[in-house]
N, C-alpha and C positions, 0 to 999 in steps of 0.2 A: 177458653179463648174463643173469640168471635172470628169467623172466617171472612174477613174483609178482603175484597178483591179490587185492586187498583185497575182502572181502565183508562182509555185515552181521554174520555170526557167526564171523569169523576171517579167515584168509588161505588162498588156495589156492596150494600149492607144487607145480609140475610136477617130476616125477621121471623119470629114465631108469634103469630097474632093470637090474642085472646079477646074475642068480642063478647059483649054482654057482661063485662066485669063490673064490680062495684064502683071503681073509680079509674080514671085515665092515668097512665104513667108507664115508665120503663120499670119493669119489675125484676129483671134478672137476665140470666143467660140459660138457654135450653138447647142442647145438642149443637153447639157452635153458632147459635143464632141469638140475637138480642130479643128478649121477650118483652112485648109491648101489649099492655092491657088497655082496652077502651070500653066505655059504657054503651056505645052504639051497637045495635044488632047487626049481624052480618047479612044485610039485605040491601040490594040496589046500590052497592058501593059506599054506603054510609060509614061502615067500619073502616074501609080503606082511607076515606077522607079524614076520619078521626085519627087514624094511625099517622097519616102524613102530618097533621097538625101537632101531634104529641112529639114526633121525632124532631120536627123543626124547632119547637120550643125547647126540648130537652138538650138538643145539640147546638143551639145557638145559630140556627140557619133560618133563611127565609123559606116560607112554604113553597115558593117557586123553585127552590134548590133541591127539593125532595120529590122524587117521582117514582111511582110504582112501575116496575118493569117486568116482574115475574110473579104469577100467582094471584090474580085478582079474586079468584073464588076459593083459594086454598088458605089454610092457616100458616103455611110456609111460603113466605114472600121474599122478594128481593126489591130493595129500593135503591135507585141511583141517586147519589148525593153529589152535587156539583159545588165548586168553590171551596173544597176542603180536600186535603191530602189524606192518604190512609193513616199516616203517622199522627197527624193532627186529630183525626177522628178517633183513633185509639186513645189519645190523651183525653179528649172530651168525654169518652165513655168511662174512662178510669175515674174522672172527676165525678161523674154521675153516681158511680157505685160507692165512692167515698162519702157521698151525701146520703145514701140510703141507709 
């Protein structure tokens, strides 16, 4: 189960980042966090931008609705997602895992 936190201005989604992977995508759940792999190296924010794009595409959101708020240099991050409720986000994640 992913520890999604509803807030007044969206929801916080905890992420376990895997930079330098073979391909981009949501690959599973790790320690209560959604695990996202990206091919970008973890340098100068490139991997964070790639994670933002992967999350937006996978969850059916605009890139502007996905914002990194915690952990810019850590593999454990939190992204704020706007325009989606916690329940709707859980449903979208469930659909993702049904497709994997």
